[in-house]
N, C-alpha and C positions, 0 to 999 in steps of 0.2 A: 555645854562646856565653854564654848567661845562666845556665843551670842550674848551671854550675860555680861561679858566684860569688854568685848570689842564691837565697834559698830559694823554691822553687815560683814561678818567675818570673811566669807569667801572673797568678796570684792576688796575688802580691806587688805588682806594678806597678799592678794595678787598685785594691788596697787603699791603696796609696800615693797614687794620684790622688784617691781619695775622701776619705781622711784629710786630705790637704793642702787640698783644696777646702773641707772642713768647717772646718779651722783658720782659713783666710783669711776665710771668711764669718762665722764666730763672732767673729773679731777685729774686723771692721768693724761687726758688729751686736750688740755687747755686751761682747766680751772686752776691747776697748781701754778702755772706761769702767769695767770691773771693777777696774782698777788703782787707782781712787780709793779703794776700800775698804781698800787696803793703803798708802795715803799716796802713791800714784804716779799721779795723774790725768793725762789727756791734756793736751797743751799747749793753753792757752786760745786760742780763735779771735780773730783780729784783733790779736794781739800779735806783734811782730817776733820771729822765731826766734832762739834762742841762736846766737851766732857762734862758730865754731871748735870745738876738741876738746871743750870742756865739754858740748856737746850729747849726746855719747856716754855720759856717765854721769849724765845728767839722769833725773828720775823716769820719764817715759814710755819712755825707751830701756831702763832697767833692768827695767821691767815687761815689755817685749817679750822681753828675754833670758829671764826666768823663764817666760813663756808658751811660748816656743819650746822650752825645755828640758823642760817638762812634757809637751807634745805628743810630743816625740821619745822621751822615756822610756816613755810609754804604748805607742807604736808598736813600739819595740825590744823591750820586755818581752813584748808579745803574740807577736811572731814568734820570740822566743827559746824560748818554751814551746810554741807551736803547731807550729813546724816548725824545729827546731834545724838549723843549718848551720855547717860549719867556718869559713866565711868571712864570717859575719854581722856580726862586729865591723867589718870593713872595708866591707862592702857597705851597711851601715846607718849606723853611727856616723860613719865617716870620710866617707861621702857627705853626711851631715848637716853635718859640719864644713865641707866644701867649699861647700855651699849657704849656710851661715851667713856664711862669709867673703865669698861673693859678695854677700850682702845688705849687709855692712859696706862693701864697695867701692862699691855703689850709693849708700849713704847718705853716703859721702864726697863723691861727685859732687853730691848734693843740698846738702850743707853748703857746698861750694864755690860752688854756684849761689846760695845764700842770701848768701854773702859778696860776690858780684859787684855786687849792687845798691848797697849802701852804698859800696863802694870806687869804682865807676865814677861814681856820683853825686858823690862827693867829688872825683874826678878832673875831672869836668866843671866843677864849681864852681871848682876851682883854676885851670883854663885860661881860664875865661870872666871870672872876677873875681880878678885877681892880688892876692895877699896875704890872701885870705879863708881860706886853708887853710894850717896849719902843717906843716912836714915831719914832725913827730912823729906827726901824725894819719895820714898816709900810711904811715909806717914801721910804726905799730902794726897797721894792717890788713894790711900785707904780711907781718908776722910771723905773723898768724893764718893766712894762706894757707900759709906755710911749714910750720907745724905740721900742718896738714891734709895737705899733700903728703907729709911724712915718714911720717905715719901710713899713708897710702896705699901708700907704698913698703914699709913693714914688713908690711902685710897681703899685698901681692903676693908678697914673698919667701917668707913662711911658707906661703902657699897653694900656690905652685909647688913647694915642697919636698915638701909633703904629697901633692900631685897626682902627682908623679913616682913616689913609692912606691905610691900607690893604683893607678896604671896597671900597674906591674910586678906587683903582687899579683894583679890581675885576669888578667894574662897568665899568671902562675904557676898560677892556678886552672884556666884553660883548658888549659894545657900538661899538667898532671897528669891532667885529665879525658880528653883525647885520647890521651895515652900509655897510659893504663889500658885503652884500647880500640884500641890500635895494630894488633893483628892483624886487626881488621875494617876498618881505615881505610887501611892502607898501599898497597892496590891502586889507590886513587883517584889519578888523574893529578895530579902535583905535590903529593902528600901531605906530603912533607918541608917544602916551602916554606910550605904552609898552616899547619903547626904552628909552624915556626920564625919565620916573618915575619908572616903574616896575623893571628895572634893578637895580636901587639904592635900592629900597625896598627889592628886593630879596637878594642881597648881604648882606645888613644890617641884615635882619631877619635870614638868614642861619648862618651868623657869630655869632649872638647872641645866637641862639639855640645850635650851635655847641660848643661854649664856655661854656654854661650852662650845656650841656651834659657832656663835659669833666670834668667840675668842680664837677658834681655829682659823676662821676666814681672815680675821685681822692679823693673826700671826703669819699666815701665808703671805698676805700683802706686804707685811713689814720685813719678813725674813727671807723670802724667796730672792729678792735682789741681792741681799747680803750673801746668801749661799751661792748664788750664781757668780758673784764676784770672787768669792773664796775658791771656787772651782778652778780658777786660773793657777792656783798654787799646787794642784794635784797633777803629778806627772803621769800616773797611770793607775788603773784599778786592777785588782786581782782578776785573772781569767780574761776579762774583756779588753784590757789594755787602756789606751787613751781615747776618750770620747769627749765631745763638747759638753759643757755644763754637767760634768760627771756626777757631782754631788746631788744636783737637783734630780737627775734621772734616777740615781740610786735610791733617793728618798721616796720618789713616786712609785717605783716598781716594788720596793719593799713594803710600802703601805698597802698597795693593791693586793699583794700576796697575803699580808696579815689580815686584812679585812675579809677577803674571801675565805681564808682558813677558819677564822672565828665565826663567821656567819654560818658556814656549813656545820661546824661543831655544835653551835647553839640553836639550830633551827627548830628543835622541838620544845625549847624552854618556854616561849610565850604561852602556848596552849596549856602547858602543865601548870604554870603560875596562875593562869586564869581559873583553871579547874580547881586548883588548890584553894583559892579564895571562895569558890562556890561551895565546896564540901565543908570548909570551915564555917561558912555562913549558915549552911543547913543544920549543922550540928549545934551551933550556938543558938539558932532560932528555936530548935526543939527544946533545949535546956531552958530558955526564957519562958516558953509556954509551960514547961513543967513547974515553974515557980508558982503559977497561979491555978493550974489545972492538974488534978491528981491522975487523970487518965493520959497525960502527956509525959514524954521523956521516961517511959517505962524502960526497965533494964535492957530488954531485948531490942527495943528501938534505938536507944542510946548506943548500945553495943554495935549495931549495924552501921549507924551513922559514923561512929568513931573508927570503925574498920575502913570506911571509905576514906577518912582523913589519913589513917595510917598508910593505906595502900598508895594514895597519891603522893604522900611525902617520901615514901621509900622509892617510888618511881622517879620523883624529882631528884633525890639524892644521887641515884644512879646516873642520870643524864648530866647533872652538874659535875659528877665525878670526872667523866672523860672530858667535859668542857673545860674544867679547871686544869686538867693535865695539859691540854692544848694551849690554853691561855697562858699558864705559868711558863711552859716551855718556850713559847714565842717571846714572852717578856724577858727571859734570861738571854736568849739569843739576840734579842733586840738591843740589850745593854752593851754587847760587845761588837755589834755589827759595824758601826762606824770605825771602831778601832781596827778591825780587820781590813776595812777598805783603805785605811791610811798607812798600813804597814809598808808598802813599796815606797811611798813618798817619804815616810819617816826614815826608812833605811837609806834613802838617797840623800838625806840631809837637806831637803828642799824647803822645809818650813821651820819657823821658830816656835818657841814655846807659846808665845802670844797668839800666833796664827792658829796653832793647834787648838788652843783653848777656844778661840772664836769659832772654829769649824765644829768642835764638839757641841757648843751651845746652839749655833745656828742649825746644824743638822738635827739635833735633838728637838728643837722647836718645830721645824718644818716636818720632820718625820712624825712627831706626835700629832700635829694638825692634820696631816694626811690620814692618820690612823684614828680619826674621830670615832668612827663606828666601832673599831676594836676596843677603844677605851670606854665607850658609852654603852656597849652592847648589853651588859647586865641591867643597866638603868632603863634602856629601851624595852627590854623584856618586861620589866615591872610596869612601865608606862602602858604597854599594849594591853596587859591584863586589866589595869585600872580603866583604860579607855573602853574596853569591851563591857565592863560592868556599867559604866555610865551611859554607854551607847543604848542600853535598854530604855533609859529615861527618854533619850532623844526619839527613839522609835515610837514610844507611847505618846509623846507629845505631838509628834508630827505625822502620826498615822502610818508609820513604816513598819515593816516586819521585824519582830524581835530577833536578836541573834540566835543562831541555832541552839546553842547550849541553854539559853534562857527558855526557848520553846520546849527543850527536852525536860528541864526541871519543872516547867509549868505543867506539862503533860503528866509527869510523875506525881505532882501534887494533886492534880485532878483525879488520877487513878486512885491515889490513896484516899482522897475524900469520898470517892464512890464506893470503895471497899468498906470504909467506916460506916457509910450510910446504909449499905446493904446489911452489914453486921447488926446494926440497930434494928 
């Protein structure tokens, strides 16, 4: 699954994690200030941020682009000479492009959040003191938002186009790898489906989860300082009263609670999803044999196989039923959680409309990032089931034991073949 697209996957991903962590730490503990030596110092503290698109070509941002490019070039050149791989341009450079576009997308949200305070404070002044704000002031800030929104649309369109090609390249790499070993893999139950369908589903799902994870990390890096600063406006929280960095603590504890709750509610789903693919594959395979052989797909056999499909689906529906109750209930409570936290501060009149809007956005971004597993759990369930199916290929190629359920189905096939032979 990975060796076909990435050079020496285990070492590659370990080195990627270490290099990325080093790059992030060095940025915050010296690298960011290093830009001052080249005329691109960090934004001064206590100064209002630049509004709108100009922030993306300001000195601090240009320095970050250079910093990112240097770290990427060092990582790419190392792997190019240490372990050359035919797909390394896509697996390294294009992966980095997707990561960089995700970073830009997060920064657009930060820029929009910076825009909210002056716009909504102006809005509040306009409705509380008629005539104090001219239409041109509101129009000018609206145009700032429109430019940011259009830039976000452009980033989204380009990213999705590149991601589509990236996913198919990964599928191509897996397809070429498995077909080169087809003689050793074709006896595995549902081998054709695994090569034709599961490779595409695997690459699509891993890419989606990977981008979502990177987005969550980058969002935390960008919005945690914002949320920590906004916590100064909160006088107290319900029940617990006043605590330092109250909004950050609340977002973290709420996310931990939601993640644990959803994980417990959906613990049975991965196995059921995997078993569902297996019974579907067994039924489909018998029908395919029945197209060419009159003694296959007989009514009693097809009825038994379809009964397995029906039984597993009904079991899946039951477990998804209570999982969706828990997930939907948490989502509804999550929507009003921050508003409940802000009630004492709002009642005390300690924040303006602009600050309230900033808190809602920043808390929503941080809380959503902390809740990565909550939001991604259904997709993770699907990925686990696909991984288990492709894992049988890996076990066959590298001499490892087949997964338990594959051994179970193989034993069933062998017993069925033995019964047919004895009957003859």
